[in-house]
N, CA, C and O atoms as CSV, one atom per row, in Angstrom:
chain,resi,resn,atom,element,x,y,z
A,1,MET,N,N,-2.519,30.046,5.155
A,1,MET,CA,C,-2.258,28.685,4.276
A,1,MET,C,C,-2.961,29.203,2.733
A,1,MET,O,O,-4.156,29.494,2.678
A,2,PRO,N,N,-2.114,29.267,1.588
A,2,PRO,CA,C,-2.584,29.675,0.151
A,2,PRO,C,C,-3.425,28.254,-0.274
A,2,PRO,O,O,-3.028,27.185,0.190
A,3,MET,N,N,-4.245,28.283,-0.905
A,3,MET,CA,C,-5.040,27.464,-1.684
A,3,MET,C,C,-4.770,27.222,-2.922
A,3,MET,O,O,-5.684,26.801,-3.631
A,4,HIS,N,N,-3.377,27.442,-3.513
A,4,HIS,CA,C,-2.757,27.453,-4.766
A,4,HIS,C,C,-1.480,26.877,-4.524
A,4,HIS,O,O,-0.790,26.965,-3.508
A,5,PHE,N,N,-1.245,26.248,-5.638
A,5,PHE,CA,C,0.292,25.835,-5.441
A,5,PHE,C,C,1.400,26.443,-5.443
A,5,PHE,O,O,1.356,27.166,-6.438
A,6,ILE,N,N,2.521,26.608,-4.846
A,6,ILE,CA,C,3.481,28.072,-4.842
A,6,ILE,C,C,4.548,27.009,-4.340
A,6,ILE,O,O,4.383,26.023,-3.622
A,7,PHE,N,N,5.967,27.634,-5.085
A,7,PHE,CA,C,7.243,27.242,-5.428
A,7,PHE,C,C,7.665,28.218,-3.962
A,7,PHE,O,O,7.631,29.447,-3.904
A,8,SER,N,N,8.197,26.927,-2.449
A,8,SER,CA,C,8.487,27.583,-1.575
A,8,SER,C,C,9.293,26.803,-0.642
A,8,SER,O,O,8.931,25.635,-0.497
A,9,ASP,N,N,10.342,27.209,0.045
A,9,ASP,CA,C,11.146,26.371,0.805
A,9,ASP,C,C,10.618,26.771,1.957
A,9,ASP,O,O,11.533,27.132,2.696
A,10,GLU,N,N,9.427,26.894,2.534
A,10,GLU,CA,C,9.136,26.653,3.946
A,10,GLU,C,C,7.443,26.126,3.969
A,10,GLU,O,O,6.480,26.713,3.475
A,11,ALA,N,N,7.460,25.168,4.519
A,11,ALA,CA,C,5.985,24.542,4.736
A,11,ALA,C,C,5.840,23.517,5.864
A,11,ALA,O,O,6.796,22.837,6.237
A,12,VAL,N,N,4.753,23.437,6.335
A,12,VAL,CA,C,4.364,22.034,7.635
A,12,VAL,C,C,3.542,21.305,6.964
A,12,VAL,O,O,2.465,21.543,6.418
A,13,LEU,N,N,4.546,19.872,7.134
A,13,LEU,CA,C,3.847,18.848,6.286
A,13,LEU,C,C,3.328,17.656,7.509
A,13,LEU,O,O,4.029,17.256,8.439
A,14,LEU,N,N,2.352,17.368,7.299
A,14,LEU,CA,C,1.648,16.389,7.711
A,14,LEU,C,C,1.470,16.534,9.613
A,14,LEU,O,O,0.384,16.560,10.191
A,15,PHE,N,N,2.290,16.580,10.021
A,15,PHE,CA,C,2.402,16.994,11.593
A,15,PHE,C,C,3.113,18.218,11.688
A,15,PHE,O,O,4.031,18.560,10.943
A,16,ASP,N,N,2.521,19.033,12.895
A,16,ASP,CA,C,3.290,20.349,13.238
A,16,ASP,C,C,4.697,20.345,13.518
A,16,ASP,O,O,5.406,21.345,13.399
A,17,PHE,N,N,5.139,19.108,13.926
A,17,PHE,CA,C,6.771,19.158,14.339
A,17,PHE,C,C,7.612,19.138,12.862
A,17,PHE,O,O,8.808,19.369,12.686
A,18,TRP,N,N,6.755,18.842,12.037
A,18,TRP,CA,C,7.458,18.528,10.575
A,18,TRP,C,C,7.548,19.932,9.977
A,18,TRP,O,O,6.842,20.108,8.984
A,19,ARG,N,N,8.256,20.921,10.380
A,19,ARG,CA,C,8.048,22.553,9.556
A,19,ARG,C,C,9.592,22.316,9.333
A,19,ARG,O,O,10.499,21.847,10.020
A,20,VAL,N,N,9.470,22.934,7.860
A,20,VAL,CA,C,10.177,23.212,7.154
A,20,VAL,C,C,10.830,24.356,6.571
A,20,VAL,O,O,10.173,24.932,5.704
A,21,HIS,N,N,12.074,24.865,6.867
A,21,HIS,CA,C,12.409,26.799,6.850
A,21,HIS,C,C,13.328,26.710,6.403
A,21,HIS,O,O,14.123,27.591,6.729
A,22,SER,N,N,13.912,25.494,5.257
A,22,SER,CA,C,15.167,26.095,4.586
A,22,SER,C,C,15.470,25.449,3.064
A,22,SER,O,O,14.695,24.545,2.753
A,23,PRO,N,N,16.185,25.691,2.380
A,23,PRO,CA,C,15.821,24.912,1.261
A,23,PRO,C,C,16.341,23.356,1.602
A,23,PRO,O,O,15.712,22.350,1.271
A,24,THR,N,N,17.932,23.353,2.513
A,24,THR,CA,C,17.452,21.916,2.640
A,24,THR,C,C,16.920,21.193,3.162
A,24,THR,O,O,17.146,20.057,2.745
A,25,GLY,N,N,15.983,21.278,4.265
A,25,GLY,CA,C,14.824,21.033,4.827
A,25,GLY,C,C,13.767,20.877,3.634
A,25,GLY,O,O,12.840,20.072,3.728
A,26,MET,N,N,13.913,21.516,2.743
A,26,MET,CA,C,12.586,21.278,1.853
A,26,MET,C,C,13.510,20.162,0.854
A,26,MET,O,O,12.782,19.243,0.479
A,27,ALA,N,N,14.438,20.084,0.526
A,27,ALA,CA,C,15.056,18.796,-0.477
A,27,ALA,C,C,14.606,17.591,0.550
A,27,ALA,O,O,13.807,16.742,0.155
A,28,LEU,N,N,15.174,17.543,1.948
A,28,LEU,CA,C,14.703,16.237,2.631
A,28,LEU,C,C,13.550,15.570,2.759
A,28,LEU,O,O,13.155,14.414,2.612
A,29,SER,N,N,12.968,16.973,3.185
A,29,SER,CA,C,11.175,16.668,2.760
A,29,SER,C,C,10.768,16.092,1.843
A,29,SER,O,O,9.996,15.150,2.017
A,30,VAL,N,N,11.288,16.603,0.196
A,30,VAL,CA,C,10.795,15.986,-0.728
A,30,VAL,C,C,11.021,14.369,-0.959
A,30,VAL,O,O,10.172,13.505,-1.178
A,31,LEU,N,N,12.582,14.242,-0.825
A,31,LEU,CA,C,13.093,12.843,-0.539
A,31,LEU,C,C,12.190,11.691,0.315
A,31,LEU,O,O,11.785,10.572,-0.001
A,32,VAL,N,N,12.075,12.459,1.488
A,32,VAL,CA,C,11.168,11.562,2.092
A,32,VAL,C,C,9.617,11.043,1.784
A,32,VAL,O,O,9.059,9.958,1.947
A,33,VAL,N,N,9.102,12.570,1.162
A,33,VAL,CA,C,7.890,11.928,0.197
A,33,VAL,C,C,7.693,11.321,-0.795
A,33,VAL,O,O,6.648,10.864,-1.258
A,34,LEU,N,N,9.019,11.296,-1.257
A,34,LEU,CA,C,9.217,10.497,-2.795
A,34,LEU,C,C,9.359,9.123,-2.666
A,34,LEU,O,O,9.103,8.283,-3.529
A,35,LEU,N,N,9.997,8.841,-0.971
A,35,LEU,CA,C,10.112,7.557,-0.388
A,35,LEU,C,C,8.860,7.110,-0.056
A,35,LEU,O,O,8.489,6.068,-0.595
A,36,LEU,N,N,7.967,7.783,0.876
A,36,LEU,CA,C,6.866,7.394,0.807
A,36,LEU,C,C,5.567,6.576,-0.455
A,36,LEU,O,O,4.692,5.711,-0.434
A,37,ALA,N,N,6.123,7.436,-1.321
A,37,ALA,CA,C,5.102,7.324,-2.521
A,37,ALA,C,C,5.780,5.668,-3.488
A,37,ALA,O,O,5.098,4.731,-3.902
A,38,VAL,N,N,7.119,5.832,-3.567
A,38,VAL,CA,C,7.446,4.536,-4.080
A,38,VAL,C,C,7.495,3.728,-3.254
A,38,VAL,O,O,7.734,2.649,-3.797
A,39,LEU,N,N,7.369,3.596,-1.839
A,39,LEU,CA,C,6.740,2.494,-1.128
A,39,LEU,C,C,5.472,2.057,-0.921
A,39,LEU,O,O,5.305,0.934,-0.444
A,40,TYR,N,N,4.193,3.018,-1.305
A,40,TYR,CA,C,3.074,3.108,-1.703
A,40,TYR,C,C,2.669,2.153,-2.667
A,40,TYR,O,O,1.785,1.300,-2.594
A,41,GLU,N,N,3.481,2.441,-3.613
A,41,GLU,CA,C,3.454,1.614,-4.845
A,41,GLU,C,C,3.898,0.011,-4.673
A,41,GLU,O,O,3.374,-0.968,-5.203
A,42,GLY,N,N,4.927,0.059,-3.846
A,42,GLY,CA,C,5.565,-1.628,-3.709
A,42,GLY,C,C,4.532,-2.272,-2.947
A,42,GLY,O,O,4.174,-3.431,-3.159
A,43,ILE,N,N,4.018,-1.471,-1.998
A,43,ILE,CA,C,3.287,-2.054,-1.217
A,43,ILE,C,C,1.809,-2.403,-1.947
A,43,ILE,O,O,1.213,-3.385,-1.504
A,44,LYS,N,N,1.242,-1.705,-2.953
A,44,LYS,CA,C,0.467,-2.021,-3.881
A,44,LYS,C,C,0.907,-2.930,-4.716
A,44,LYS,O,O,0.111,-3.475,-5.480
A,45,VAL,N,N,1.888,-3.168,-4.717
A,45,VAL,CA,C,2.187,-4.762,-5.665
A,45,VAL,C,C,2.505,-5.734,-5.105
A,45,VAL,O,O,2.410,-6.756,-5.785
A,46,GLY,N,N,2.867,-5.852,-4.084
A,46,GLY,CA,C,3.581,-6.599,-2.780
A,46,GLY,C,C,1.680,-7.225,-2.356
A,46,GLY,O,O,1.515,-8.388,-1.986
A,47,LYS,N,N,0.634,-6.382,-2.479
A,47,LYS,CA,C,-0.429,-7.033,-2.007
A,47,LYS,C,C,-1.125,-7.564,-3.395
A,47,LYS,O,O,-2.297,-7.907,-3.240
A,48,ALA,N,N,-0.576,-7.698,-4.798
A,48,ALA,CA,C,-1.427,-8.389,-5.364
A,48,ALA,C,C,-0.593,-9.392,-5.232
A,48,ALA,O,O,-1.095,-10.516,-5.214
A,49,LYS,N,N,0.736,-9.276,-5.117
A,49,LYS,CA,C,1.485,-10.578,-5.589
A,49,LYS,C,C,0.968,-11.820,-4.184
A,49,LYS,O,O,0.966,-13.051,-4.222
A,50,LEU,N,N,0.568,-10.857,-3.030
A,50,LEU,CA,C,0.166,-11.931,-1.756
A,50,LEU,C,C,-1.044,-12.748,-1.656
A,50,LEU,O,O,-1.330,-13.677,-0.900
A,51,LEU,N,N,-1.808,-12.063,-2.788
A,51,LEU,CA,C,-3.290,-12.508,-2.862
A,51,LEU,C,C,-3.216,-13.536,-4.431
A,51,LEU,O,O,-4.277,-13.957,-4.890
A,52,HIS,N,N,-2.203,-13.777,-4.967
A,52,HIS,CA,C,-2.129,-14.502,-6.372
A,52,HIS,C,C,-1.260,-15.659,-5.800
A,52,HIS,O,O,-1.365,-16.693,-6.459
A,53,LYS,N,N,-0.477,-15.723,-4.792
A,53,LYS,CA,C,0.561,-16.836,-4.189
A,53,LYS,C,C,-0.312,-17.274,-3.174
A,53,LYS,O,O,-0.175,-18.483,-2.989
A,54,THR,N,N,-1.590,-16.485,-2.074
A,54,THR,CA,C,-2.625,-17.292,-1.497
A,54,THR,C,C,-3.638,-17.926,-2.445
A,54,THR,O,O,-4.169,-18.902,-1.914
A,55,LEU,N,N,-4.012,-17.714,-3.509
A,55,LEU,CA,C,-4.993,-18.556,-4.219
A,55,LEU,C,C,-4.161,-19.794,-4.971
A,55,LEU,O,O,-4.627,-20.923,-5.120
A,56,GLU,N,N,-3.085,-19.445,-5.334
A,56,GLU,CA,C,-2.172,-20.561,-5.998
A,56,GLU,C,C,-1.785,-21.571,-5.017
A,56,GLU,O,O,-1.744,-22.762,-5.323
A,57,SER,N,N,-1.532,-21.192,-3.983
A,57,SER,CA,C,-1.504,-22.352,-2.801
A,57,SER,C,C,-2.141,-23.451,-2.357
A,57,SER,O,O,-1.834,-24.610,-2.080
A,58,LEU,N,N,-3.314,-22.643,-2.361
A,58,LEU,CA,C,-4.642,-23.756,-2.122
A,58,LEU,C,C,-5.375,-24.350,-3.166
A,58,LEU,O,O,-5.736,-23.735,-4.170
A,59,PRO,N,N,-5.607,-25.572,-2.935
A,59,PRO,CA,C,-6.240,-26.672,-3.361
A,59,PRO,C,C,-7.306,-25.426,-4.612
A,59,PRO,O,O,-7.963,-24.425,-4.326
A,60,THR,N,N,-7.081,-26.012,-5.802
A,60,THR,CA,C,-8.162,-25.587,-7.145
A,60,THR,C,C,-9.637,-25.488,-6.521
A,60,THR,O,O,-10.182,-24.388,-6.612
A,61,THR,N,N,-10.264,-26.426,-5.958
A,61,THR,CA,C,-11.729,-26.438,-5.969
A,61,THR,C,C,-11.951,-25.934,-4.159
A,61,THR,O,O,-13.102,-25.509,-4.054
A,62,THR,N,N,-11.433,-25.888,-3.204
A,62,THR,CA,C,-10.961,-25.503,-2.017
A,62,THR,C,C,-11.249,-23.827,-2.545
A,62,THR,O,O,-12.294,-23.181,-2.472
A,63,SER,N,N,-9.984,-23.445,-3.059
A,63,SER,CA,C,-9.735,-21.814,-2.974
A,63,SER,C,C,-11.000,-21.100,-3.656
A,63,SER,O,O,-11.279,-19.928,-3.402
A,64,GLN,N,N,-11.875,-22.035,-4.699
A,64,GLN,CA,C,-12.757,-21.490,-5.612
A,64,GLN,C,C,-14.171,-21.223,-4.456
A,64,GLN,O,O,-14.972,-20.328,-4.186
A,65,GLN,N,N,-13.882,-22.476,-4.071
A,65,GLN,CA,C,-15.181,-22.940,-2.894
A,65,GLN,C,C,-14.894,-21.692,-1.975
A,65,GLN,O,O,-15.790,-20.849,-2.028
A,66,LEU,N,N,-13.749,-21.370,-1.074
A,66,LEU,CA,C,-13.573,-20.079,-0.486
A,66,LEU,C,C,-13.945,-18.983,-1.165
A,66,LEU,O,O,-14.498,-18.158,-0.437
A,67,ILE,N,N,-13.869,-18.740,-2.033
A,67,ILE,CA,C,-14.218,-17.573,-2.821
A,67,ILE,C,C,-15.584,-17.537,-3.270
A,67,ILE,O,O,-16.051,-16.419,-3.057
A,68,LEU,N,N,-16.251,-18.170,-3.704
A,68,LEU,CA,C,-17.534,-18.280,-3.865
A,68,LEU,C,C,-18.596,-18.428,-3.122
A,68,LEU,O,O,-19.736,-18.220,-3.540
A,69,GLU,N,N,-18.195,-18.960,-1.465
A,69,GLU,CA,C,-19.524,-19.696,-1.000
A,69,GLU,C,C,-18.580,-19.798,0.703
A,69,GLU,O,O,-18.375,-20.772,1.427
A,70,PRO,N,N,-18.182,-18.328,0.856
A,70,PRO,CA,C,-17.431,-18.221,2.600
A,70,PRO,C,C,-18.368,-18.023,3.686
A,70,PRO,O,O,-18.001,-17.703,4.816
A,71,ASP,N,N,-19.581,-18.212,3.352
A,71,ASP,CA,C,-20.569,-18.491,4.592
A,71,ASP,C,C,-21.313,-19.339,4.328
A,71,ASP,O,O,-22.314,-19.223,5.034
A,72,GLN,N,N,-21.389,-20.381,3.497
A,72,GLN,CA,C,-21.946,-21.765,3.537
A,72,GLN,C,C,-21.220,-22.995,4.275
A,72,GLN,O,O,-20.104,-23.473,4.071
A,73,ASP,N,N,-22.292,-23.379,5.273
A,73,ASP,CA,C,-20.927,-24.017,6.299
A,73,ASP,C,C,-21.908,-25.638,5.592
A,73,ASP,O,O,-23.010,-25.606,5.043
A,74,SER,N,N,-21.006,-26.952,5.872
A,74,SER,CA,C,-21.398,-27.925,5.580
A,74,SER,C,C,-21.882,-28.827,6.428
A,74,SER,O,O,-21.364,-28.715,7.539
A,75,THR,N,N,-22.896,-29.920,6.323
A,75,THR,CA,C,-23.515,-30.450,7.426
A,75,THR,C,C,-22.689,-31.520,8.259
A,75,THR,O,O,-22.626,-31.707,9.474
A,76,GLY,N,N,-22.254,-31.972,7.502
A,76,GLY,CA,C,-20.979,-33.367,7.509
A,76,GLY,C,C,-19.644,-32.568,8.559
A,76,GLY,O,O,-19.261,-31.416,8.760
A,77,SER,N,N,-19.246,-34.018,9.055
A,77,SER,CA,C,-17.723,-33.590,9.653
A,77,SER,C,C,-16.669,-32.880,8.873
A,77,SER,O,O,-16.591,-33.374,7.748
A,78,ARG,N,N,-15.592,-31.623,9.112
A,78,ARG,CA,C,-14.850,-31.398,7.943
A,78,ARG,C,C,-13.288,-32.184,8.426
A,78,ARG,O,O,-13.036,-32.518,9.584
A,79,SER,N,N,-12.566,-32.328,7.506
A,79,SER,CA,C,-11.365,-33.162,7.914
A,79,SER,C,C,-10.585,-32.244,8.603
A,79,SER,O,O,-11.003,-31.119,8.879
A,80,THR,N,N,-9.242,-32.734,8.963
A,80,THR,CA,C,-8.322,-32.151,9.752
A,80,THR,C,C,-7.628,-30.841,8.595
A,80,THR,O,O,-7.369,-29.647,8.753
A,81,SER,N,N,-7.501,-31.888,7.309
A,81,SER,CA,C,-6.793,-30.742,6.223
A,81,SER,C,C,-7.856,-29.693,5.953
A,81,SER,O,O,-7.522,-28.509,5.997
A,82,ASP,N,N,-8.657,-29.908,5.777
A,82,ASP,CA,C,-9.953,-28.633,5.724
A,82,ASP,C,C,-9.697,-27.941,6.386
A,82,ASP,O,O,-9.244,-26.948,5.817
A,83,ASN,N,N,-9.724,-27.851,7.551
A,83,ASN,CA,C,-9.241,-27.118,8.759
A,83,ASN,C,C,-8.430,-26.541,8.814
A,83,ASN,O,O,-8.455,-25.345,9.107
A,84,ARG,N,N,-6.910,-27.537,8.413
A,84,ARG,CA,C,-6.240,-26.358,8.069
A,84,ARG,C,C,-6.163,-25.161,6.947
A,84,ARG,O,O,-5.759,-24.017,7.158
A,85,THR,N,N,-6.701,-25.754,5.567
A,85,THR,CA,C,-7.071,-24.775,4.633
A,85,THR,C,C,-7.284,-24.068,4.914
A,85,THR,O,O,-6.537,-23.130,4.635
A,86,ARG,N,N,-8.321,-23.834,5.619
A,86,ARG,CA,C,-9.515,-22.456,6.190
A,86,ARG,C,C,-8.541,-21.742,7.228
A,86,ARG,O,O,-8.440,-20.521,7.108
A,87,LEU,N,N,-8.006,-22.204,7.967
A,87,LEU,CA,C,-7.160,-21.502,8.914
A,87,LEU,C,C,-5.958,-20.823,7.922
A,87,LEU,O,O,-5.560,-19.719,8.294
A,88,ARG,N,N,-5.442,-21.300,6.884
A,88,ARG,CA,C,-4.203,-20.720,6.355
A,88,ARG,C,C,-5.122,-19.767,5.592
A,88,ARG,O,O,-4.575,-18.671,5.468
A,89,TRP,N,N,-6.294,-19.818,5.059
A,89,TRP,CA,C,-6.889,-18.867,4.155
A,89,TRP,C,C,-7.360,-17.786,5.315
A,89,TRP,O,O,-7.181,-16.603,5.027
A,90,PHE,N,N,-7.826,-18.027,6.341
A,90,PHE,CA,C,-7.799,-17.031,7.170
A,90,PHE,C,C,-6.501,-15.930,7.613
A,90,PHE,O,O,-6.550,-14.702,7.683
A,91,LEU,N,N,-5.377,-16.828,7.870
A,91,LEU,CA,C,-4.424,-15.787,8.156
A,91,LEU,C,C,-3.747,-15.186,6.920
A,91,LEU,O,O,-3.059,-14.169,7.011
A,92,CYS,N,N,-3.961,-15.861,5.704
A,92,CYS,CA,C,-3.396,-14.811,4.222
A,92,CYS,C,C,-4.623,-13.813,4.557
A,92,CYS,O,O,-4.337,-12.618,4.486
A,93,TYR,N,N,-5.739,-14.091,4.856
A,93,TYR,CA,C,-6.681,-12.747,4.614
A,93,TYR,C,C,-6.518,-11.767,5.308
A,93,TYR,O,O,-6.602,-10.592,4.950
A,94,PHE,N,N,-6.212,-12.282,6.610
A,94,PHE,CA,C,-5.840,-10.465,7.736
A,94,PHE,C,C,-4.374,-10.633,7.648
A,94,PHE,O,O,-3.889,-9.853,8.468
A,95,GLY,N,N,-3.505,-11.243,7.078
A,95,GLY,CA,C,-2.595,-10.505,6.701
A,95,GLY,C,C,-2.569,-9.284,5.596
A,95,GLY,O,O,-2.018,-8.184,5.638
A,96,GLN,N,N,-3.392,-9.923,4.582
A,96,GLN,CA,C,-3.627,-9.025,3.356
A,96,GLN,C,C,-4.164,-7.837,4.119
A,96,GLN,O,O,-3.659,-6.731,4.310
A,97,SER,N,N,-5.388,-8.381,4.529
A,97,SER,CA,C,-6.288,-6.656,5.354
A,97,SER,C,C,-4.993,-6.088,5.686
A,97,SER,O,O,-4.699,-5.269,4.816
A,98,LEU,N,N,-4.033,-6.186,6.643
A,98,LEU,CA,C,-2.928,-5.437,7.742
A,98,LEU,C,C,-2.499,-4.411,6.627
A,98,LEU,O,O,-2.747,-3.206,6.598
A,99,VAL,N,N,-1.613,-5.368,5.476
A,99,VAL,CA,C,-0.988,-4.687,4.368
A,99,VAL,C,C,-2.008,-3.957,3.683
A,99,VAL,O,O,-1.433,-3.116,2.991
A,100,HIS,N,N,-3.096,-3.886,3.560
A,100,HIS,CA,C,-4.232,-3.237,2.944
A,100,HIS,C,C,-4.366,-1.822,3.789
A,100,HIS,O,O,-4.411,-0.808,3.092
A,101,VAL,N,N,-4.436,-1.651,5.251
A,101,VAL,CA,C,-4.708,-0.900,6.300
A,101,VAL,C,C,-3.464,-0.308,6.201
A,101,VAL,O,O,-3.571,0.897,6.429
A,102,ILE,N,N,-1.841,-0.784,5.855
A,102,ILE,CA,C,-0.641,0.098,5.871
A,102,ILE,C,C,-0.658,1.044,4.546
A,102,ILE,O,O,-0.406,2.249,4.568
A,103,GLN,N,N,-1.059,0.159,3.184
A,103,GLN,CA,C,-1.256,0.997,2.109
A,103,GLN,C,C,-2.181,2.456,2.481
A,103,GLN,O,O,-1.730,3.541,2.113
A,104,VAL,N,N,-3.352,2.385,3.150
A,104,VAL,CA,C,-4.267,3.055,2.912
A,104,VAL,C,C,-3.463,4.428,4.019
A,104,VAL,O,O,-3.586,5.581,3.604
A,105,VAL,N,N,-2.883,4.258,5.026
A,105,VAL,CA,C,-2.190,4.818,5.716
A,105,VAL,C,C,-1.146,5.854,4.961
A,105,VAL,O,O,-1.015,7.077,4.956
A,106,ILE,N,N,-0.450,4.714,4.307
A,106,ILE,CA,C,0.707,5.610,3.517
A,106,ILE,C,C,0.158,6.288,2.135
A,106,ILE,O,O,0.804,7.080,1.449
A,107,GLY,N,N,-1.130,5.831,1.871
A,107,GLY,CA,C,-1.578,6.512,0.887
A,107,GLY,C,C,-2.244,7.974,1.116
A,107,GLY,O,O,-2.380,8.819,0.232
A,108,TYR,N,N,-2.604,8.099,2.367
A,108,TYR,CA,C,-3.269,9.634,3.098
A,108,TYR,C,C,-2.344,10.293,3.394
A,108,TYR,O,O,-2.363,11.453,2.982
A,109,PHE,N,N,-1.234,9.868,4.172
A,109,PHE,CA,C,-0.340,10.831,4.527
A,109,PHE,C,C,0.354,11.363,3.301
A,109,PHE,O,O,0.684,12.508,3.611
A,110,VAL,N,N,0.727,11.131,2.121
A,110,VAL,CA,C,1.002,11.006,0.570
A,110,VAL,C,C,-0.013,12.227,0.737
A,110,VAL,O,O,0.222,13.326,1.240
A,111,MET,N,N,-1.141,11.775,0.213
A,111,MET,CA,C,-2.562,13.235,-0.144
A,111,MET,C,C,-2.326,14.485,1.016
A,111,MET,O,O,-2.578,15.678,0.849
A,112,LEU,N,N,-1.953,14.051,1.829
A,112,LEU,CA,C,-2.094,15.131,2.761
A,112,LEU,C,C,-0.691,16.003,2.659
A,112,LEU,O,O,-0.712,17.233,2.596
A,113,ALA,N,N,0.444,15.285,2.650
A,113,ALA,CA,C,1.508,15.970,1.915
A,113,ALA,C,C,1.088,17.011,0.864
A,113,ALA,O,O,1.181,18.221,1.070
A,114,VAL,N,N,0.589,16.435,-0.353
A,114,VAL,CA,C,0.394,17.237,-1.294
A,114,VAL,C,C,-0.257,18.479,-0.956
A,114,VAL,O,O,0.123,19.583,-1.346
A,115,MET,N,N,-1.641,18.169,0.076
A,115,MET,CA,C,-2.719,19.246,0.173
A,115,MET,C,C,-1.710,20.226,0.710
A,115,MET,O,O,-2.141,21.309,0.314
A,116,SER,N,N,-0.508,20.467,1.452
A,116,SER,CA,C,0.430,21.428,1.647
A,116,SER,C,C,0.551,22.048,0.750
A,116,SER,O,O,1.386,22.929,0.955
A,117,TYR,N,N,-0.006,22.081,-0.555
A,117,TYR,CA,C,0.114,22.857,-1.976
A,117,TYR,C,C,1.607,23.772,-2.192
A,117,TYR,O,O,1.648,24.964,-2.497
A,118,ASN,N,N,2.758,22.902,-1.954
A,118,ASN,CA,C,4.129,22.960,-2.268
A,118,ASN,C,C,4.028,22.548,-3.041
A,118,ASN,O,O,3.409,21.488,-2.943
A,119,THR,N,N,4.466,22.913,-4.377
A,119,THR,CA,C,5.118,22.532,-5.521
A,119,THR,C,C,6.061,21.048,-5.492
A,119,THR,O,O,5.898,19.924,-5.968
A,120,TRP,N,N,7.127,21.716,-4.659
A,120,TRP,CA,C,8.107,20.682,-4.372
A,120,TRP,C,C,8.157,19.389,-3.671
A,120,TRP,O,O,9.009,18.502,-3.619
A,121,ILE,N,N,7.054,19.535,-3.177
A,121,ILE,CA,C,6.216,18.199,-2.166
A,121,ILE,C,C,5.624,17.773,-3.317
A,121,ILE,O,O,6.176,16.741,-3.699
A,122,PHE,N,N,4.534,18.202,-4.202
A,122,PHE,CA,C,4.215,17.691,-4.954
A,122,PHE,C,C,4.863,16.942,-5.985
A,122,PHE,O,O,4.607,15.764,-6.232
A,123,LEU,N,N,5.797,17.720,-6.645
A,123,LEU,CA,C,6.891,16.785,-7.657
A,123,LEU,C,C,7.428,15.782,-7.270
A,123,LEU,O,O,7.790,14.837,-7.971
A,124,GLY,N,N,7.549,15.922,-5.856
A,124,GLY,CA,C,8.553,14.584,-4.968
A,124,GLY,C,C,7.175,13.592,-5.474
A,124,GLY,O,O,7.349,12.697,-6.301
A,125,VAL,N,N,5.843,13.861,-4.890
A,125,VAL,CA,C,5.358,12.838,-4.749
A,125,VAL,C,C,4.562,12.026,-6.482
A,125,VAL,O,O,3.864,11.014,-6.558
A,126,VAL,N,N,4.958,12.811,-7.454
A,126,VAL,CA,C,4.488,12.491,-8.592
A,126,VAL,C,C,6.003,12.071,-9.019
A,126,VAL,O,O,5.924,11.605,-10.155
A,127,LEU,N,N,7.079,12.054,-8.654
A,127,LEU,CA,C,8.167,11.609,-9.288
A,127,LEU,C,C,8.642,10.291,-8.408
A,127,LEU,O,O,9.613,9.586,-8.685
A,128,GLY,N,N,7.744,10.111,-7.284
A,128,GLY,CA,C,8.392,8.987,-6.538
A,128,GLY,C,C,7.268,7.907,-7.005
A,128,GLY,O,O,7.705,6.758,-6.955
A,129,SER,N,N,5.603,8.038,-7.553
A,129,SER,CA,C,5.011,7.080,-7.937
A,129,SER,C,C,5.141,6.789,-9.318
A,129,SER,O,O,4.355,6.031,-9.888
A,130,ALA,N,N,6.274,7.457,-10.001
A,130,ALA,CA,C,6.280,7.133,-11.069
A,130,ALA,C,C,8.003,6.106,-10.861
A,130,ALA,O,O,8.295,5.100,-11.508
A,131,VAL,N,N,8.469,6.469,-10.279
A,131,VAL,CA,C,9.529,5.365,-9.885
A,131,VAL,C,C,9.794,4.607,-9.209
A,131,VAL,O,O,10.901,4.082,-9.094
A,132,GLY,N,N,8.304,4.263,-8.288
A,132,GLY,CA,C,7.807,3.374,-7.715
A,132,GLY,C,C,6.971,2.760,-8.636
A,132,GLY,O,O,7.173,1.586,-8.327
A,133,TYR,N,N,6.029,2.720,-9.715
A,133,TYR,CA,C,5.633,2.040,-10.592
A,133,TYR,C,C,6.780,1.072,-11.340
A,133,TYR,O,O,6.751,-0.159,-11.371
A,134,TYR,N,N,7.579,1.756,-11.807
A,134,TYR,CA,C,8.694,1.607,-12.826
A,134,TYR,C,C,9.699,0.340,-12.175
A,134,TYR,O,O,10.276,-0.589,-12.741
A,135,LEU,N,N,9.630,0.750,-10.718
A,135,LEU,CA,C,10.304,-0.606,-10.315
A,135,LEU,C,C,9.447,-1.238,-9.730
A,135,LEU,O,O,10.118,-2.217,-9.402
A,136,ALA,N,N,8.426,-1.428,-9.333
A,136,ALA,CA,C,7.716,-2.573,-8.722
A,136,ALA,C,C,6.939,-3.521,-9.628
A,136,ALA,O,O,6.900,-4.739,-9.451
A,137,TYR,N,N,6.117,-2.646,-10.943
A,137,TYR,CA,C,5.298,-2.789,-11.460
A,137,TYR,C,C,5.665,-4.353,-12.322
A,137,TYR,O,O,4.868,-5.267,-12.533
A,138,PRO,N,N,7.459,-4.268,-12.803
A,138,PRO,CA,C,7.942,-5.869,-13.479
A,138,PRO,C,C,8.120,-7.016,-12.024
A,138,PRO,O,O,8.608,-8.112,-12.299
A,139,LEU,N,N,7.898,-6.867,-11.174
A,139,LEU,CA,C,7.616,-7.742,-9.940
A,139,LEU,C,C,6.573,-8.800,-10.212
A,139,LEU,O,O,6.723,-10.014,-10.075
A,140,LEU,N,N,5.466,-8.142,-10.627
A,140,LEU,CA,C,4.398,-8.378,-11.124
A,140,LEU,C,C,4.357,-9.766,-11.704
A,140,LEU,O,O,3.577,-10.666,-11.392
A,141,HIS,N,N,5.293,-9.794,-12.570
A,141,HIS,CA,C,5.066,-10.927,-13.788
A,141,HIS,C,C,6.361,-11.659,-13.292
A,141,HIS,O,O,6.452,-12.710,-13.927
A,142,MET,N,N,7.209,-11.546,-12.570
A,142,MET,CA,C,8.176,-12.787,-12.202
A,142,MET,C,C,7.646,-13.650,-11.309
A,142,MET,O,O,6.966,-13.187,-10.394
A,143,THR,N,N,7.891,-15.273,-11.427
A,143,THR,CA,C,7.498,-15.745,-10.041
A,143,THR,C,C,8.310,-16.139,-9.122
A,143,THR,O,O,7.877,-16.502,-8.029
């Protein structure tokens, strides 16, 4: 395996069964990697919007208290609304953790695809990141 970028229509990407032996196969592989890079950018924006909506939906004092003092426990009895708020916060935090794991896995797949040192795959990742950024980041400012 060469340790420098090469233009070739043959490569093994991510898994042993993903062997590319033709220009058509390489074009399809570049398209798949491009879509993975677009998905990565979309998930990154989605995760930021999820956090923003979570913090927006909680009462101001509760959201600040949960962020600044997550380990402190009051000795008095909690109301049911406080318990529901904490459960909702936990579920949102758990969901955001799952989205983060998915983002990391896709990011590593894209990185490993680039490490095939195939220039076409590399260009597909760069173009996919640019397209993903172009499509996803305006969604951050929409409410």
